[in-house]
SETILUM-358613 format. One record per residue (C-alpha): residue in three letters; y negated, z, x. Coordinates in steps of 0.5 Angstrom, whole numbers, padded with zeros to 4 digits, always signed. Example, Ala and Ser with C-alpha at 12.3 -4.5 7.8 and 13.67 -1.06 7.14 Angstrom:
ALA+0009+0016+0025SER+0002+0014+0027
END
This chain:
MET-0202+0033-0127SER-0203+0032-0120GLU-0204+0039-0119PHE-0198+0040-0123HIS-0194+0036-0119ALA-0197+0039-0113ALA-0195+0045-0115ASN-0188+0043-0116GLY-0187+0039-0110ALA-0189+0045-0106GLU-0184+0049-0110ALA-0178+0044-0109GLY-0180+0042-0102PRO-0180+0035-0098ASP-0175+0030-0101PRO-0168+0028-0098LEU-0168+0023-0093GLY-0161+0020-0094PRO-0155+0020-0099PRO-0152+0027-0101PRO-0146+0029-0097PRO-0139+0027-0100PRO-0135+0032-0104PRO-0130+0036-0099PRO-0123+0033-0100GLY-0118+0037-0105PRO-0112+0041-0103ILE-0108+0034-0104ALA-0112+0030-0100GLN-0111+0035-0094SER-0104+0036-0095VAL-0103+0029-0094ALA-0107+0028-0088ILE-0103+0034-0085GLY-0097+0030-0087PHE-0099+0024-0083ARG-0101+0028-0077THR-0095+0031-0077VAL-0091+0025-0077TYR-0095+0021-0072ILE-0094+0027-0067ALA-0087+0027-0069GLY-0087+0019-0068VAL-0090+0020-0061LEU-0085+0025-0059LEU-0079+0021-0061LEU-0082+0015-0057LEU-0083+0019-0051TRP-0076+0022-0052TRP-0073+0015-0053LEU-0077+0013-0047ALA-0074+0018-0042SER-0067+0018-0046ASN-0064+0014-0040VAL-0067+0018-0034ARG-0062+0023-0032GLU-0059+0026-0025ILE-0052+0024-0023ALA-0048+0029-0020SER-0046+0029-0013ASP-0038+0027-0015SER-0040+0022-0019GLN-0044+0015-0019ALA-0047+0010-0025VAL-0047+0003-0027VAL-0053+0000-0031LEU-0052-0005-0036ARG-0058-0009-0039PHE-0056-0012-0045GLY-0049-0011-0044ARG-0049-0015-0037ILE-0048-0010-0030VAL-0055-0010-0026ARG-0054-0005-0021SER-0050+0001-0019GLN-0053+0008-0016GLU-0049+0014-0013ALA-0051+0021-0013GLY-0059+0023-0015LEU-0064+0021-0020LEU-0063+0015-0024ILE-0069+0012-0028ALA-0067+0006-0033TRP-0069+0003-0039PRO-0067+0007-0046ARG-0062+0004-0050PRO-0060-0001-0053ILE-0064-0005-0047GLU-0060-0001-0042GLN-0054+0003-0042VAL-0051+0008-0037GLN-0044+0008-0035MET-0042+0014-0031LEU-0036+0013-0026PRO-0033+0018-0021GLY-0036+0018-0014PRO-0033+0014-0008GLU-0031+0021-0005ARG-0027+0023-0011GLN-0020+0022-0012LEU-0016+0019-0018THR-0009+0020-0020GLN-0004+0015-0023GLU+0003+0016-0024ILE+0007+0010-0024THR+0011+0008-0031PRO+0018+0005-0030LEU+0019-0002-0033PRO+0024-0002-0039ALA+0031-0002-0038ALA+0033-0010-0038SER+0040-0009-0040ALA+0045-0003-0041GLN+0048-0003-0034SER+0041-0002-0031GLN+0040+0004-0037GLU+0047+0007-0035LEU+0045+0006-0027ILE+0039+0010-0028GLY+0041+0015-0034PRO+0042+0018-0039PHE+0039+0024-0035GLY+0043+0031-0036SER+0040+0038-0037GLY+0042+0040-0030GLN+0039+0034-0027ALA+0032+0034-0024ILE+0030+0026-0024PRO+0024+0025-0029GLN+0024+0020-0034ASN+0019+0015-0030ALA+0024+0014-0024SER+0025+0007-0023ALA+0031+0004-0019TYR+0030+0000-0013LEU+0035-0004-0008THR+0035-0002-0001GLY+0037-0006+0005ASP+0044-0003+0006GLY+0046-0005-0001ASN+0045+0002-0004THR+0040+0004-0010VAL+0035+0009-0010LEU+0031+0012-0015LEU+0023+0013-0014ASN+0018+0017-0018ALA+0011+0016-0015THR+0004+0018-0016LEU-0002+0014-0013PHE-0008+0017-0011TYR-0014+0012-0010ARG-0022+0012-0010ILE-0027+0007-0013SER-0030+0003-0007ASP-0034-0002-0011PRO-0036+0001-0018ILE-0039-0005-0021ARG-0032-0009-0020TYR-0029-0003-0022ALA-0033-0002-0029LEU-0031-0010-0030SER-0024-0009-0029GLN-0023-0002-0031SER-0018-0003-0037HIS-0014-0007-0033VAL-0013-0002-0027GLU-0008+0002-0029ALA-0003-0004-0031ALA-0005-0008-0024LEU-0004-0002-0020ASN+0003-0001-0023ARG+0005-0008-0022LEU+0002-0008-0014PHE+0006-0001-0013ARG+0013-0004-0016ALA+0012-0011-0012THR+0010-0007-0005THR+0016-0002-0006VAL+0021-0008-0007ARG+0019-0011-0001VAL+0019-0004+0003THR+0026-0002+0000ALA+0029-0008+0002ALA+0027-0008+0009ARG+0030+0000+0010ASN+0036+0004+0009LEU+0038+0009+0004ASN+0037+0014+0010ASP+0030+0013+0010PHE+0029+0015+0003LEU+0034+0021+0003VAL+0038+0025+0008VAL+0045+0022+0006GLN+0048+0022+0014GLU+0047+0028+0018SER+0043+0027+0024THR+0046+0027+0031ASP+0040+0031+0034ALA+0041+0038+0031GLN+0034+0040+0034GLY+0030+0034+0033GLY+0033+0032+0026ASP+0028+0035+0021GLN+0022+0032+0025VAL+0026+0025+0025VAL+0027+0025+0017LEU+0019+0027+0017ALA+0017+0022+0021LEU+0021+0017+0017ARG+0018+0019+0010GLY+0011+0019+0013GLU+0013+0012+0016VAL+0015+0009+0009ARG+0009+0012+0005SER+0004+0009+0011SER+0008+0002+0010LEU+0007+0003+0002ILE-0001+0005+0003GLN-0002-0001+0008LEU+0001-0006+0004MET-0002-0004-0003ASN-0009-0004+0000ALA-0007-0011+0004ARG-0006-0014-0003LEU-0012-0011-0006HIS-0016-0014-0001ALA-0013-0021-0002LEU-0015-0020-0010ALA-0022-0018-0007ASP-0022-0025-0003ASP-0020-0029-0009GLY-0025-0026-0013ALA-0021-0021-0018SER-0022-0015-0014LEU-0021-0008-0018GLY-0026-0004-0014VAL-0021+0001-0012GLU-0017+0003-0005ILE-0011+0007-0004GLU-0012+0014-0001ARG-0005+0017-0001ILE+0002+0016-0005ASP+0006+0022-0007MET+0013+0019-0008THR+0020+0023-0009ALA+0027+0020-0008TRP+0034+0021-0012LEU+0040+0018-0012PRO+0043+0015-0018PRO+0047+0020-0022GLU+0054+0016-0022ALA+0053+0016-0014LYS+0050+0023-0013SER+0057+0026-0013ALA+0060+0021-0008PHE+0055+0022-0003ASP+0055+0029-0004ALA+0063+0028-0002VAL+0061+0024+0003LEU+0056+0029+0006VAL+0061+0035+0005ALA+0066+0031+0009SER+0062+0029+0014GLN+0059+0036+0015ALA+0067+0038+0016ALA+0068+0033+0021ASP+0062+0035+0025ARG+0064+0042+0025GLY+0072+0040+0027VAL+0069+0036+0033ALA+0064+0042+0035VAL+0070+0046+0035ALA+0074+0041+0039ARG+0069+0040+0044THR+0068+0048+0044ASP+0076+0049+0045ALA+0076+0043+0050GLU+0070+0046+0054ARG+0074+0053+0054ARG+0080+0049+0057ARG+0076+0045+0062GLN+0073+0052+0065GLU+0080+0055+0065ALA+0083+0049+0069ASN+0077+0049+0074ARG+0078+0057+0075LEU+0085+0056+0076HIS+0084+0050+0080ASP+0079+0055+0085GLN+0084+0060+0085LEU+0090+0056+0087LEU+0085+0053+0092ALA+0083+0059+0095ASP+0090+0062+0095ALA+0093+0056+0099GLU+0087+0056+0104ALA+0089+0064+0105THR+0096+0062+0106ALA+0095+0056+0110GLN+0090+0061+0114GLU+0095+0066+0115LEU+0101+0061+0117VAL+0096+0058+0122SER+0095+0065+0125GLY+0102+0067+0125ALA+0104+0060+0128GLY+0099+0062+0133THR+0101+0069+0135ASN+0109+0066+0135THR+0107+0061+0140ALA+0102+0065+0144GLY+0108+0067+0149ILE+0111+0060+0149LEU+0104+0057+0151ALA+0103+0063+0156LEU+0110+0061+0159GLU+0108+0053+0159HIS+0101+0055+0163GLU+0106+0059+0168GLU+0111+0055+0169THR+0113+0051+0175PRO+0119+0047+0178GLN+0120+0053+0182THR+0119+0059+0177ARG+0122+0055+0171SER+0129+0059+0172SER+0126+0066+0173LEU+0122+0065+0167LEU+0127+0063+0162LEU+0132+0068+0165ARG+0126+0074+0164GLU+0125+0071+0157TYR+0132+0071+0155ARG+0133+0078+0157ALA+0127+0081+0154ARG+0129+0077+0147VAL+0136+0079+0148GLY+0134+0087+0149GLU+0130+0086+0143ILE+0136+0084+0139MET+0141+0089+0142ASN+0136+0094+0140GLY+0136+0093+0133VAL+0144+0092+0133GLY+0148+0098+0131ALA+0154+0096+0134ALA+0157+0090+0138THR+0163+0087+0140LEU+0164+0083+0146VAL+0169+0078+0147ASP+0171+0074+0153GLY+0170+0067+0152GLN+0175+0065+0158GLY+0181+0070+0155GLY+0186+0070+0150THR+0182+0075+0145ARG+0180+0071+0138VAL+0175+0074+0133LEU+0175+0073+0126LEU+0169+0072+0122PRO+0167+0072+0115GLY+0165+0064+0113LYS+0161+0062+0107PRO+0164+0062+0100ALA+0167+0055+0098LYS+0162+0052+0093
END
């Protein structure tokens, strides 16, 4: 027996030291294991994606506000933003501080039929928009204004808190500010209803008035926004520009057009009258100069003739002495009589002591 066992032991080999290995898993078990591994990897990837879901890049024209459980904790401008994923933190994107936002001012509903009649109805031939509002100027006239606000976000946290109220607040601020500005100015500051007396600088004056009105509106609106910020109700915005267009009410436009046409006609008449008056003045000055020159020439001629006529007498005056007076007078008498007799065709001599008488023609009776 021992030999048989020895022979069998030699053929079978040594005895195993541990339990036999488990049998390999079947196809079902392998499929389940692969499915669990896939789910685990997908879960890890989803976790990583969730953790990085609020990691983003903010564009140069944008900024962001981070809310943690609904409460604003910080704001960030352009750059890389790292925040906790939702629902822990939420990121609200806003326009950047240098980006301008626009808002058209909406009109208030007409309070009465009279105000509705003043503003409208708007005919097909009129260019007045439906959102124009009526304001009273300081000279008792009415002007229709349509405005567009250009503003930027100066405080993103305050803007995010009051974003739903910004539009209505800006509408009210503009109306209140415009009422104050228009009440302190005349209609001609908004519309050209009177011709400027300075034809060369008229356009510059009109542009200066328009710019001054817009600057006043911007300054007063920003002052009101700063007052709200001081009271703890900041909107987080600042006005940059106001585009405003003015019209006359439809009922008053025709009257102002007629007045403008009459003013232009009167100005043309004044200009024509001034031109005619200037022409007459120049003609009068020319005639004055001509008459003065003629008078001076005639006077000079008369003075020269008088000098010539009196030259002989002055010469006699210088030669006259008591001894030569009678001879000088006789000489001059004979010279003058000779000149006269040389010009006479015939002469009749009458003796003054004789009895001859001569009848001469007299002057005709009047």
